[in-house]
C-alpha positions as CSV (number, residue, x, y, z in Angstrom):
1,X,-28.4,-166.4,35.6
2,X,-26.9,-166.6,32.2
3,X,-29.5,-166.2,29.4
4,X,-27.7,-168.6,27.1
5,X,-27.6,-171.5,29.6
6,X,-31.0,-171.1,31.3
7,X,-34.3,-172.5,30.1
8,X,-36.1,-169.6,31.7
9,X,-35.3,-166.1,30.3
10,X,-33.5,-163.9,32.7
11,X,-34.1,-160.6,30.9
12,X,-37.2,-158.4,31.3
13,X,-37.0,-154.6,30.9
14,X,-33.2,-154.5,30.6
15,X,-30.7,-154.1,27.7
16,X,-29.9,-157.1,25.6
17,X,-26.1,-157.4,25.0
18,X,-24.9,-158.0,21.5
19,X,-23.6,-161.5,22.5
20,X,-27.1,-162.6,23.4
21,X,-28.8,-161.5,20.2
22,X,-29.4,-164.6,18.1
23,X,-32.8,-163.8,16.4
24,X,-33.2,-163.8,12.6
25,X,-35.4,-161.6,10.4
26,X,-37.0,-164.7,8.9
27,X,-37.9,-165.8,12.4
28,X,-39.3,-162.3,13.0
29,X,-41.5,-162.6,9.9
30,X,-43.0,-165.8,11.1
31,X,-43.4,-164.4,14.6
32,X,-45.3,-161.3,13.5
33,X,-47.4,-163.3,11.1
34,X,-48.6,-165.4,14.0
35,X,-49.3,-162.4,16.2
36,X,-52.4,-161.8,14.1
37,X,-53.0,-165.4,13.0
38,X,-55.7,-166.0,15.6
39,X,-59.4,-166.4,15.2
40,X,-59.8,-163.2,17.3
41,X,-58.6,-161.3,14.2
42,X,-61.7,-162.5,12.4
43,X,-63.8,-160.5,14.8
44,X,-62.1,-157.3,13.5
45,X,-63.1,-158.1,10.0
46,X,-66.7,-158.4,11.1
47,X,-67.0,-154.7,12.2
48,X,-68.0,-153.5,8.7
49,X,-70.9,-155.9,8.3
50,X,-72.2,-154.8,11.7
51,X,-72.8,-151.4,10.0
52,X,-74.5,-153.0,6.9
53,X,-71.4,-152.8,4.7
54,X,-71.0,-155.0,1.7
55,X,-68.1,-157.4,1.4
56,X,-66.3,-155.5,-1.3
57,X,-66.3,-152.2,0.6
58,X,-65.5,-154.0,3.9
59,X,-62.4,-155.5,2.2
60,X,-61.3,-152.1,0.9
61,X,-61.6,-150.7,4.5
62,X,-59.8,-153.7,5.9
63,X,-56.8,-153.4,3.5
64,X,-56.6,-149.6,3.9
65,X,-56.9,-149.6,7.7
66,X,-54.4,-152.5,8.1
67,X,-51.8,-150.9,5.8
68,X,-52.2,-147.6,7.7
69,X,-51.9,-149.0,11.2
70,X,-49.1,-151.4,10.4
71,X,-46.8,-148.6,9.1
72,X,-46.5,-147.3,12.7
73,X,-46.0,-150.8,14.1
74,X,-43.2,-151.5,11.6
75,X,-41.4,-148.2,12.3
76,X,-41.3,-149.2,16.0
77,X,-39.8,-152.5,15.0
78,X,-36.6,-150.9,13.8
79,X,-36.0,-149.4,17.2
80,X,-35.5,-152.8,18.9
81,X,-32.1,-153.9,17.4
82,X,-30.9,-150.4,17.3
83,X,-31.5,-149.8,21.0
84,X,-31.5,-153.3,22.5
85,X,-34.4,-152.3,24.8
86,X,-38.0,-153.3,25.1
87,X,-40.5,-150.9,23.5
88,X,-42.0,-148.9,26.4
89,X,-38.8,-148.2,28.4
90,X,-37.7,-146.3,25.4
91,X,-40.5,-143.9,26.1
92,X,-38.4,-142.6,29.1
93,X,-36.6,-140.4,26.5
94,X,-39.7,-138.5,25.6
95,X,-41.7,-138.7,28.8
96,X,-39.0,-139.1,31.5
97,X,-38.4,-142.1,33.7
98,X,-41.5,-141.4,35.8
99,X,-43.5,-139.5,33.3
100,X,-43.4,-142.6,31.0
101,X,-45.8,-144.2,33.4
102,X,-48.6,-142.4,31.5
103,X,-48.2,-144.3,28.2
104,X,-46.8,-147.4,29.9
105,X,-50.0,-147.8,31.9
106,X,-51.9,-148.0,28.6
107,X,-49.2,-150.3,27.2
108,X,-49.6,-152.6,30.2
109,X,-53.3,-152.8,29.9
110,X,-53.4,-153.3,26.2
111,X,-51.5,-156.7,25.9
112,X,-53.1,-158.0,29.1
113,X,-56.5,-157.0,27.6
114,X,-55.7,-158.8,24.4
115,X,-54.7,-161.9,26.4
116,X,-58.2,-161.9,28.0
117,X,-59.7,-162.0,24.5
118,X,-57.2,-164.6,23.2
119,X,-58.1,-166.9,26.2
120,X,-61.8,-166.3,25.7
121,X,-61.6,-167.0,21.9
122,X,-59.6,-170.2,22.6
123,X,-62.2,-171.2,25.1
124,X,-65.0,-170.5,22.6
125,X,-63.2,-172.7,20.1
126,X,-63.0,-175.5,22.7
127,X,-66.7,-175.3,23.5
128,X,-67.7,-175.2,19.7
129,X,-65.4,-178.2,19.3
130,X,-66.7,-180.3,22.2
131,X,-70.3,-179.1,22.4
132,X,-69.9,-178.2,26.1
133,X,-71.3,-174.9,27.5
134,X,-68.7,-174.6,30.3
135,X,-66.3,-171.8,29.4
136,X,-64.6,-171.6,32.7
137,X,-62.5,-174.8,32.5
138,X,-60.9,-174.2,29.1
139,X,-60.3,-170.5,30.0
140,X,-58.4,-171.6,33.1
141,X,-56.4,-174.3,31.3
142,X,-55.4,-172.0,28.4
143,X,-54.6,-169.1,30.8
144,X,-52.4,-171.2,33.0
145,X,-50.5,-172.7,30.0
146,X,-50.0,-169.2,28.5
147,X,-48.6,-168.0,31.9
148,X,-46.1,-170.8,31.9
149,X,-45.0,-170.1,28.3
150,X,-44.6,-166.4,29.1
151,X,-42.4,-167.2,32.2
152,X,-40.1,-169.4,30.1
153,X,-39.8,-166.4,27.8
154,X,-38.6,-165.1,24.5
155,X,-37.0,-168.2,23.1
156,X,-39.9,-170.5,23.7
157,X,-42.4,-168.0,22.4
158,X,-40.6,-167.3,19.2
159,X,-39.8,-170.9,18.6
160,X,-43.4,-172.0,19.2
161,X,-44.8,-169.2,16.9
162,X,-42.3,-170.2,14.2
163,X,-43.4,-173.8,14.3
164,X,-47.1,-173.2,14.4
165,X,-46.8,-170.6,11.6
166,X,-46.4,-173.4,9.0
167,X,-49.5,-175.2,10.3
168,X,-51.5,-172.0,10.4
169,X,-50.6,-171.1,6.8
170,X,-51.7,-174.5,5.6
171,X,-54.9,-174.1,7.6
172,X,-55.6,-170.7,6.1
173,X,-55.0,-171.9,2.6
174,X,-57.6,-174.7,3.2
175,X,-60.0,-172.3,4.8
176,X,-59.7,-170.0,1.8
177,X,-60.5,-172.9,-0.6
178,X,-63.4,-173.9,1.7
179,X,-64.7,-170.3,1.6
180,X,-64.6,-170.2,-2.2
181,X,-66.5,-173.4,-2.4
182,X,-69.1,-172.9,0.4
183,X,-69.8,-169.2,0.7
184,X,-72.0,-167.4,-1.8
185,X,-69.3,-165.0,-3.1
186,X,-71.4,-164.1,-6.1
187,X,-74.1,-162.8,-4.0
188,X,-71.7,-161.2,-1.5
189,X,-69.9,-159.3,-4.2
190,X,-73.0,-158.3,-6.0
191,X,-74.1,-156.2,-3.0
192,X,-72.6,-152.7,-2.9
193,X,-73.8,-151.3,0.4
194,X,-71.5,-148.6,1.8
195,X,-71.7,-145.8,4.3
196,X,-69.1,-143.3,5.6
197,X,-69.7,-144.4,9.2
198,X,-69.3,-148.1,8.4
199,X,-66.2,-147.6,6.3
200,X,-64.5,-145.5,8.9
201,X,-65.6,-148.0,11.6
202,X,-63.9,-150.9,9.8
203,X,-60.9,-148.8,8.8
204,X,-60.5,-147.6,12.3
205,X,-60.9,-151.1,13.8
206,X,-58.3,-152.6,11.4
207,X,-55.9,-149.7,12.0
208,X,-56.3,-149.8,15.7
209,X,-55.8,-153.5,15.8
210,X,-52.4,-153.0,14.2
211,X,-51.4,-149.9,16.2
212,X,-52.3,-151.8,19.4
213,X,-49.4,-154.1,18.7
214,X,-46.9,-151.2,18.6
215,X,-46.1,-151.2,22.3
216,X,-44.7,-154.7,22.2
217,X,-42.7,-154.7,18.9
218,X,-39.3,-153.9,20.2
219,X,-39.7,-156.4,23.0
220,X,-38.9,-159.0,20.4
221,X,-36.9,-157.2,17.7
222,X,-34.4,-156.2,20.4
223,X,-33.0,-159.8,20.1
224,X,-31.9,-159.0,16.5
225,X,-28.2,-158.0,16.0
226,X,-27.7,-154.3,16.0
227,X,-26.2,-154.4,12.5
228,X,-29.5,-155.6,11.1
229,X,-30.7,-152.9,8.6
230,X,-33.7,-150.9,9.8
231,X,-35.5,-151.4,6.5
232,X,-35.2,-155.2,6.8
233,X,-36.5,-155.2,10.4
234,X,-39.5,-153.0,9.5
235,X,-40.2,-155.1,6.4
236,X,-40.3,-158.3,8.5
237,X,-42.7,-156.8,10.9
238,X,-44.8,-155.1,8.3
239,X,-45.4,-157.9,5.8
240,X,-45.7,-160.5,8.6
241,X,-48.6,-158.7,10.3
242,X,-50.3,-157.4,7.2
243,X,-50.5,-160.8,5.6
244,X,-52.2,-162.5,8.5
245,X,-54.4,-159.6,9.4
246,X,-55.8,-159.0,6.0
247,X,-56.2,-162.7,5.3
248,X,-58.1,-163.5,8.5
249,X,-60.1,-160.3,8.6
250,X,-61.3,-160.9,5.1
251,X,-62.4,-164.4,6.1
252,X,-64.1,-163.0,9.1
253,X,-66.0,-160.5,7.0
254,X,-67.2,-163.1,4.5
255,X,-68.3,-165.5,7.2
256,X,-70.0,-162.8,9.2
257,X,-72.1,-161.7,6.2
258,X,-73.0,-165.4,5.3
259,X,-73.8,-166.4,8.9
260,X,-75.1,-163.2,10.5
261,X,-76.8,-165.2,13.4
262,X,-73.6,-167.1,14.3
263,X,-70.6,-166.0,16.3
264,X,-67.7,-165.6,13.8
265,X,-65.7,-168.5,15.3
266,X,-68.8,-170.8,15.1
267,X,-69.3,-169.6,11.5
268,X,-65.8,-170.6,10.5
269,X,-66.2,-173.9,12.2
270,X,-69.4,-174.7,10.3
271,X,-68.0,-173.5,7.0
272,X,-64.9,-175.7,7.4
273,X,-67.0,-178.8,8.2
274,X,-69.4,-178.2,5.4
275,X,-66.5,-178.2,3.1
276,X,-65.4,-181.6,4.4
277,X,-62.5,-183.4,5.9
278,X,-63.5,-182.0,9.4
279,X,-61.6,-178.8,8.4
280,X,-63.7,-176.8,10.8
281,X,-62.8,-179.1,13.7
282,X,-59.1,-179.1,12.8
283,X,-59.3,-175.2,12.6
284,X,-60.6,-175.0,16.2
285,X,-57.9,-177.3,17.5
286,X,-55.2,-175.2,15.8
287,X,-57.0,-172.0,17.1
288,X,-56.8,-173.2,20.7
289,X,-53.0,-173.7,20.4
290,X,-52.5,-170.4,18.6
291,X,-54.6,-168.5,21.2
292,X,-52.6,-170.1,24.0
293,X,-49.2,-169.0,22.5
294,X,-50.4,-165.5,21.6
295,X,-51.8,-165.0,25.1
296,X,-48.3,-165.9,26.4
297,X,-46.8,-163.3,24.2
298,X,-49.3,-160.7,25.6
299,X,-48.5,-161.7,29.2
300,X,-44.8,-161.4,28.4
301,X,-45.0,-157.9,27.0
302,X,-47.5,-156.5,29.4
303,X,-45.4,-157.4,32.4
304,X,-42.2,-156.1,30.8
305,X,-44.0,-152.7,30.4
306,X,-45.3,-152.9,33.9
307,X,-41.8,-153.6,35.4
308,X,-40.2,-150.8,33.4
309,X,-42.7,-148.4,34.9
310,X,-42.3,-149.7,38.5
311,X,-38.5,-149.6,38.3
312,X,-38.6,-145.8,37.8
313,X,-40.1,-145.5,41.3
314,X,-38.3,-148.4,43.0
315,X,-35.0,-149.7,41.6
316,X,-35.4,-153.4,40.6
317,X,-33.0,-156.0,39.5
318,X,-34.4,-157.7,36.4
319,X,-34.3,-161.3,37.6
320,X,-36.1,-164.3,36.2
321,X,-37.9,-164.7,39.6
322,X,-39.3,-161.2,39.5
323,X,-40.5,-161.6,36.0
324,X,-42.1,-165.0,36.8
325,X,-44.0,-163.7,39.8
326,X,-45.2,-160.6,37.9
327,X,-46.4,-162.7,35.0
328,X,-48.2,-165.1,37.3
329,X,-50.0,-162.3,39.1
330,X,-51.0,-160.5,35.9
331,X,-52.0,-163.7,34.2
332,X,-54.2,-164.7,37.2
333,X,-55.9,-161.3,37.0
334,X,-56.5,-161.7,33.3
335,X,-58.0,-165.2,33.7
336,X,-60.3,-164.0,36.4
337,X,-61.4,-161.0,34.3
338,X,-62.0,-163.3,31.3
339,X,-64.4,-165.3,33.4
340,X,-66.6,-162.3,33.9
341,X,-66.7,-161.0,30.3
342,X,-70.2,-160.8,28.7
343,X,-71.1,-163.3,26.0
344,X,-71.4,-160.6,23.4
345,X,-67.7,-160.7,22.6
346,X,-67.9,-158.9,19.3
347,X,-69.5,-155.7,20.7
348,X,-67.1,-155.7,23.6
349,X,-64.1,-156.2,21.4
350,X,-64.9,-153.5,19.0
351,X,-65.3,-151.0,21.9
352,X,-62.0,-152.2,23.3
353,X,-60.3,-151.6,20.0
354,X,-61.5,-148.0,19.9
355,X,-60.2,-147.4,23.5
356,X,-56.8,-148.9,22.5
357,X,-56.5,-146.5,19.6
358,X,-57.4,-143.5,21.7
359,X,-54.7,-144.3,24.3
360,X,-52.0,-145.4,22.0
361,X,-52.1,-143.1,19.0
362,X,-50.7,-140.0,20.8
363,X,-47.9,-142.1,22.3
364,X,-46.9,-143.6,19.0
365,X,-46.9,-140.1,17.3
366,X,-44.5,-138.7,20.0
367,X,-42.2,-141.7,20.2
368,X,-41.7,-142.0,16.4
369,X,-41.3,-138.3,15.9
370,X,-38.5,-138.3,18.5
371,X,-36.8,-141.3,17.0
372,X,-36.9,-140.5,13.4
373,X,-37.2,-136.7,13.2
374,X,-35.8,-135.2,16.4
375,X,-33.1,-137.3,18.0
376,X,-32.8,-139.5,15.0
377,X,-31.9,-142.6,16.9
378,X,-29.0,-141.1,18.9
379,X,-29.6,-142.2,22.6
380,X,-27.7,-143.0,25.8
381,X,-28.9,-146.5,26.8
382,X,-27.2,-146.0,30.1
383,X,-29.3,-143.0,30.9
384,X,-32.5,-144.6,29.8
385,X,-31.9,-147.4,32.3
386,X,-31.3,-145.1,35.2
387,X,-34.2,-144.7,37.6
388,X,-33.7,-141.0,37.7
389,X,-33.8,-140.8,33.9
390,X,-30.2,-139.5,33.6
391,X,-30.0,-136.8,30.9
392,X,-33.7,-137.4,30.1
393,X,-34.9,-136.6,33.6
394,X,-37.8,-138.0,35.6
395,X,-40.5,-136.0,33.9
396,X,-40.3,-135.2,30.2
397,X,-42.6,-132.1,30.0
398,X,-42.5,-131.8,26.2
399,X,-43.6,-135.4,25.7
400,X,-46.2,-135.3,28.4
401,X,-47.7,-132.0,27.1
402,X,-47.8,-133.3,23.5
403,X,-49.4,-136.6,24.6
404,X,-52.0,-134.8,26.8
405,X,-52.9,-132.2,24.1
406,X,-53.1,-135.0,21.5
407,X,-55.5,-137.0,23.6
408,X,-57.7,-134.0,24.5
409,X,-58.0,-132.8,20.9
410,X,-59.2,-136.3,20.0
411,X,-62.1,-136.3,22.4
412,X,-64.5,-134.3,20.1
413,X,-63.9,-136.9,17.4
414,X,-64.6,-140.0,19.6
415,X,-67.4,-142.2,18.5
416,X,-68.2,-145.1,20.9
417,X,-71.2,-146.9,22.3
418,X,-71.0,-144.8,25.5
419,X,-69.9,-141.4,24.1
420,X,-70.0,-139.5,20.8
421,X,-68.1,-136.3,20.5
422,X,-69.6,-133.3,18.8
423,X,-67.5,-133.5,15.6
424,X,-68.2,-137.2,15.3
425,X,-71.9,-136.5,15.8
426,X,-71.9,-133.9,13.0
427,X,-70.3,-136.6,10.8
428,X,-73.1,-139.1,11.6
429,X,-70.9,-141.0,14.0
430,X,-67.9,-141.3,11.8
431,X,-64.7,-141.5,13.9
432,X,-61.6,-139.8,12.5
433,X,-60.0,-139.2,15.8
434,X,-56.8,-141.1,14.7
435,X,-56.0,-138.4,12.2
436,X,-55.8,-135.5,14.8
437,X,-54.3,-138.0,17.3
438,X,-51.3,-138.5,15.1
439,X,-50.8,-135.1,13.6
440,X,-51.3,-132.8,16.6
441,X,-49.0,-134.5,19.1
442,X,-46.3,-135.2,16.5
443,X,-46.3,-131.5,15.3
444,X,-46.5,-130.1,18.8
445,X,-43.6,-132.3,20.0
446,X,-41.4,-131.4,17.1
447,X,-42.2,-127.7,17.8
448,X,-41.4,-128.0,21.5
449,X,-38.2,-129.8,20.9
450,X,-36.8,-127.0,18.7
451,X,-35.5,-125.3,21.9
452,X,-33.7,-128.4,23.1
453,X,-29.9,-128.4,22.8
454,X,-29.4,-131.6,20.8
455,X,-25.7,-131.0,20.2
456,X,-24.9,-130.9,23.9
457,X,-27.0,-134.0,24.5
458,X,-25.2,-135.9,21.7
459,X,-21.8,-135.1,23.3
460,X,-23.1,-136.7,26.5
461,X,-24.4,-139.7,24.6
462,X,-21.1,-140.2,22.9
463,X,-19.4,-140.4,26.4
464,X,-22.0,-142.7,28.0
465,X,-21.1,-146.3,28.8
466,X,-23.8,-147.8,26.5
467,X,-25.2,-145.8,23.6
468,X,-26.9,-146.6,20.4
469,X,-24.5,-148.2,17.9
470,X,-23.0,-146.4,14.9
471,X,-23.7,-149.4,12.7
472,X,-27.0,-148.1,11.5
473,X,-25.8,-145.9,8.6
474,X,-29.3,-144.6,7.9
475,X,-29.9,-143.1,11.3
476,X,-26.3,-141.9,11.8
477,X,-26.3,-140.1,8.4
478,X,-29.6,-138.5,9.3
479,X,-28.3,-137.4,12.7
480,X,-25.2,-135.8,11.2
481,X,-27.2,-134.0,8.4
């Protein structure tokens, strides 16, 4: 099946040839803006108020956490056009073709988990809009539609996100005006309540929300031409996601503090309608569409990660049929799981965010350290795509050890509703696990790789059928230095 002539995308975990890369950086900006432009993002901004934080300090934590988390997400974005591969199959370099199943398992669960919340948030928007109490029907309808969108694939998802981005920006502008008119910002900003625990909780939630997107970034940036400068790709991802995340989380924080007894989505609905012009109602209609499309994006990336893991144990041909069946099964499981979620979405979501951060931070540290500091973007794509891992092997001991050690050293710093580590307890529940989760595995991996013969490996890469292009002057210069 030819990707250019078929409605349904044929690619999944495989390499995108240069002739099929037609994406643009402006399209990428709109796409990544829309990744966070859902009402579910507002829940993230409500974490600080849960800990009694004032609006001003919550906003500081939101901005700081978002900027911190998005840095890693944006650095992953540059890998896509350079390698032409989806994000998680690239992990075969550091972890081996079979060893990569460790981070890929997390990367499969993460987007599917987000899809559950997107579907549930869209269903809540529908019930607030119609006054019905039946969540099951809208969840099923939104879920099925998202599955279909994911099966059609990249072109539909990017085009849909690009179109709805203009509508969403207009909606956010109007909601911001409504907030300035309706919400008591004088009172909200006059308060100055702050706590270390609350600040770190909001910082960590905002950072984890961004880092959680890291496993899917290259799935979409791989459709950019390889000659696209890395800095331009990273900037498109960075500014797109930061803008929508900070904007909507700030609204979520203000609404949560003003309407503490309401669900955040319901609060935004009431605020919009109080302003007039049925803005709240229009916001919920837009939210349903946005949640549907973003759930489709999550299904797409989650199944791409899953197939890349499965292919290492059983060679698979990346056909449209295989991808469609996998998406249908994963989507069906997600819809069923969503029907059983508790009503207290906010508490469940904040816990989910923490778990995502714990699982993904050591992976992102190892992957980025290898790409930017160790191998410096010099890879054999042909060997990455081999089931036996080629020159990278089936089990990457250095990567696996670094990941495992990074996760273990984070445990004393964990702070969740079901477990608080001794270090976190001594800090009154403050969670700084992300600091050690980034520094320890990155440093350990760089140390372990000092004994690896990179010169011999680069000679093999140069002779491989498909390797990373020499067009990226930044990485080539760094590799030759």
